[in-house]
C-alpha positions as CSV (number, residue, x, y, z in Angstrom):
1,M,177.2,61.9,53.4
2,A,178.2,65.6,53.4
3,R,179.6,65.2,56.9
4,I,181.7,62.2,55.9
5,W,183.3,64.1,53.0
6,A,183.8,67.2,55.2
7,T,185.6,64.9,57.7
8,Q,187.8,63.5,54.9
9,A,188.7,67.0,53.6
10,A,189.7,68.2,57.1
11,A,191.7,65.1,57.8
12,T,193.7,65.5,54.6
13,G,194.5,69.2,54.9
14,G,191.3,70.4,53.2
15,S,191.5,68.1,50.2
16,A,188.9,65.4,49.8
17,G,191.1,63.6,47.3
18,G,194.0,63.0,49.7
19,R,194.8,59.8,51.7
20,T,191.6,58.2,53.2
21,P,191.7,58.4,57.0
22,P,190.9,55.4,59.1
23,E,187.4,56.7,59.9
24,A,186.5,57.1,56.2
25,R,187.8,53.5,55.6
26,R,185.6,52.3,58.3
27,I,182.5,54.1,56.9
28,S,183.3,52.7,53.5
29,G,183.5,49.2,54.9
30,L,180.1,49.7,56.7
31,L,178.6,50.9,53.4
32,R,179.7,47.7,51.6
33,M,178.7,45.5,54.5
34,S,175.2,47.0,54.7
35,A,174.8,46.8,50.9
36,V,176.1,43.2,50.5
37,S,174.0,41.8,53.4
38,G,171.0,43.7,52.1
39,I,171.3,42.1,48.6
40,G,172.0,38.7,50.2
41,F,168.8,39.0,52.3
42,A,166.7,40.0,49.2
43,V,168.0,37.0,47.1
44,L,167.5,34.5,49.9
45,F,164.1,35.9,50.8
46,G,163.0,35.9,47.2
47,A,164.1,32.3,46.7
48,A,162.4,31.2,50.0
49,L,159.2,32.9,49.0
50,V,159.1,31.2,45.6
51,L,159.5,27.8,47.2
52,L,157.1,28.4,50.0
53,R,154.6,29.7,47.4
54,A,154.2,26.1,46.2
55,A,152.2,25.3,49.3
56,P,148.4,25.4,48.8
57,G,146.7,28.8,49.4
58,L,143.9,29.6,51.7
59,G,141.2,29.6,49.1
60,V,141.8,26.1,47.5
61,P,139.5,23.1,48.3
62,D,140.4,20.4,50.7
63,S,141.2,18.0,47.9
64,T,144.0,20.2,46.8
65,Y,145.6,20.1,50.2
66,T,145.2,16.3,50.3
67,A,146.7,15.8,46.8
68,F,149.6,18.2,47.4
69,Y,150.8,16.6,50.6
70,R,150.0,13.0,49.5
71,D,152.1,13.3,46.3
72,G,155.0,14.7,48.3
73,G,156.9,16.5,45.5
74,G,155.6,20.0,46.3
75,G,156.2,19.4,50.0
76,V,159.9,18.9,49.4
77,L,160.1,22.3,47.7
78,V,158.3,23.9,50.6
79,T,160.6,22.2,53.1
80,V,163.6,23.6,51.2
81,G,162.1,27.0,51.2
82,L,161.6,26.7,54.9
83,Y,165.2,26.0,55.5
84,L,166.2,29.0,53.4
85,V,164.2,31.4,55.6
86,P,166.6,31.4,58.6
87,F,169.5,32.4,56.3
88,A,167.4,35.2,54.9
89,G,166.7,36.3,58.5
90,I,170.4,36.1,59.4
91,A,171.4,38.2,56.4
92,F,168.8,40.8,57.3
93,L,170.1,41.0,60.9
94,W,173.6,41.6,59.5
95,Q,172.1,44.4,57.3
96,L,170.3,45.9,60.3
97,A,173.4,45.9,62.5
98,A,175.6,47.3,59.7
99,T,173.1,50.0,58.8
100,R,172.8,51.1,62.5
101,A,176.6,51.3,62.8
102,L,176.7,53.2,59.5
103,L,174.1,55.7,60.7
104,S,176.0,56.4,63.9
105,A,179.4,56.7,62.1
106,S,177.9,59.0,59.5
107,A,176.4,61.3,62.0
108,G,179.7,62.0,63.6
109,A,180.5,62.9,67.2
110,R,178.7,66.3,67.0
111,Q,175.2,64.9,66.2
112,S,173.9,61.5,67.2
113,P,170.8,60.1,65.4
114,S,167.5,60.7,67.3
115,E,167.1,58.0,69.9
116,I,163.4,57.3,69.2
117,P,163.7,56.5,65.5
118,R,166.8,54.4,66.3
119,L,164.9,52.3,68.8
120,L,161.9,52.0,66.5
121,Q,164.2,50.9,63.7
122,L,165.7,48.2,65.9
123,A,162.4,47.0,67.3
124,S,160.7,46.9,63.9
125,G,163.6,45.0,62.3
126,V,163.8,42.4,65.0
127,L,160.0,42.0,65.0
128,F,160.0,41.5,61.2
129,V,162.5,38.7,61.5
130,A,160.4,37.1,64.3
131,M,157.2,37.3,62.2
132,L,159.1,35.9,59.2
133,F,160.4,32.9,61.1
134,A,157.1,32.1,62.9
135,G,154.9,32.7,59.8
136,S,157.1,30.6,57.6
137,A,157.2,27.8,60.1
138,A,153.4,27.7,60.2
139,V,153.0,27.7,56.4
140,G,155.6,24.9,56.0
141,A,154.7,22.9,59.1
142,V,152.7,20.2,57.3
143,A,155.3,19.9,54.5
144,L,157.9,19.4,57.1
145,L,155.9,16.6,58.7
146,G,155.5,15.0,55.2
147,S,159.3,15.0,54.7
148,F,160.3,13.7,58.1
149,S,157.4,11.9,59.8
150,V,156.0,8.4,59.1
151,D,152.8,9.1,60.9
152,P,149.6,10.2,59.0
153,L,149.5,13.8,58.0
154,P,147.1,16.3,59.6
155,S,143.7,16.7,58.0
156,P,143.2,19.5,55.4
157,E,141.4,21.6,58.0
158,V,144.5,21.5,60.2
159,A,146.7,22.3,57.3
160,R,144.5,25.2,56.3
161,A,144.5,26.6,59.9
162,L,148.3,26.4,60.0
163,A,148.5,28.2,56.7
164,A,146.1,30.9,57.8
165,T,148.2,31.4,61.0
166,G,151.3,31.8,58.9
167,Y,149.6,34.2,56.5
168,G,148.4,36.3,59.4
169,L,151.8,36.5,60.9
170,L,153.5,37.4,57.6
171,F,150.9,39.6,55.9
172,V,149.3,41.3,58.9
173,F,152.1,41.7,61.4
174,G,155.4,41.1,59.4
175,V,154.5,43.4,56.6
176,R,153.7,46.3,59.0
177,A,156.9,45.8,60.8
178,A,158.8,45.9,57.5
179,G,157.0,49.2,56.7
180,M,158.0,50.7,60.0
181,Y,161.6,49.6,59.4
182,M,161.5,51.3,56.0
183,I,160.2,54.5,57.4
184,T,162.7,54.8,60.3
185,T,165.7,53.8,58.1
186,T,164.7,56.3,55.5
187,T,164.3,59.0,58.0
188,L,167.6,58.3,59.7
189,G,169.4,57.9,56.4
190,R,168.2,61.2,55.2
191,A,169.1,62.9,58.4
192,V,172.8,62.0,58.0
193,G,172.9,62.4,54.2
194,L,173.1,58.8,53.1
195,F,170.1,58.7,50.8
196,P,169.1,61.2,48.0
197,R,165.7,62.7,48.1
198,W,164.2,60.4,45.4
199,V,165.2,57.3,47.4
200,A,163.5,58.8,50.5
201,V,160.3,59.5,48.5
202,V,160.3,55.9,47.1
203,G,160.9,54.5,50.6
204,Y,158.1,56.5,52.2
205,L,155.6,55.6,49.5
206,A,156.5,51.9,49.6
207,A,156.3,51.9,53.4
208,A,152.9,53.5,53.3
209,F,151.7,50.9,50.8
210,L,152.8,48.1,53.2
211,L,151.2,49.7,56.2
212,V,147.7,50.1,54.6
213,S,147.7,47.0,52.4
214,T,145.1,44.3,53.2
215,T,145.9,41.8,50.5
216,F,147.3,38.3,51.1
217,H,148.9,38.0,47.7
218,P,152.5,36.9,48.0
219,A,153.7,39.6,45.6
220,I,153.3,42.2,48.4
221,L,156.1,40.5,50.3
222,L,158.5,41.4,47.5
223,V,158.1,45.2,48.1
224,F,160.5,45.0,51.1
225,P,163.4,43.1,49.5
226,I,163.0,45.3,46.3
227,W,163.4,48.4,48.5
228,T,166.4,46.8,50.3
229,V,168.1,46.2,46.9
230,L,167.4,49.8,45.9
231,V,169.0,51.1,49.1
232,S,171.9,48.6,48.9
233,G,172.6,49.9,45.4
234,V,172.8,53.5,46.5
235,L,175.1,52.5,49.4
236,L,177.4,50.6,47.0
237,V,177.6,53.7,44.8
238,R,178.5,55.8,47.9
239,A,181.2,53.3,48.9
240,G,182.7,53.4,45.4
241,S,182.8,57.2,45.2
242,P,183.0,58.5,48.8
243,N,184.2,61.9,47.5
244,G,181.2,62.4,45.3
245,P,178.7,65.2,45.6
246,S,176.3,65.5,48.6
247,P,173.0,63.7,48.0
248,H,171.0,66.7,49.4
């Protein structure tokens, strides 16, 4: 944020401790919006993941699928988790939009962020939300039928196939899109001085882990919201002390 503080100092007669100009107030608001929406996404995503995790996994026998959906109690939890997913996606889209606006404002008029990373950031963020929605819908499809349909439920083979489709969308495609979003956001944030070096290192390492991971364990999905909380915390600190030292 060195450019931001330089702008503040110039606007207040060379003193960064003077009256905050409108542009600095706008940047501070974007910092808070990005941070709060990021934390909201992480909380909603984590809650939805815990509830959807109640659904039978790919390796369980057919009898487990039959018992789970016949009893109905677990299916209600999965259905609730399914309804939380859209709110998590909406919160993430807010975070994406606020972060992009913040990156543009932080760069200033003299230097715009590179267009290719910006386009990749947008594409990977939207793709992650699409995979999140589609994958969650597949995992929770049978539970949704159990909650709202009076017809017989699909066979365990169909339920397993739907779960496999959802896992593929989330763990094969969605996780990679999240990794690309982390890489591009970290690169753009470092370019304008938003993130300190240690945050960039953590971001790149976590993104590399997501890109090469082949596990279907649900814990891997927590890497992305944890990184989002970390970045949001840094942005909240910047918003609370906009005249602090440069993160470089």
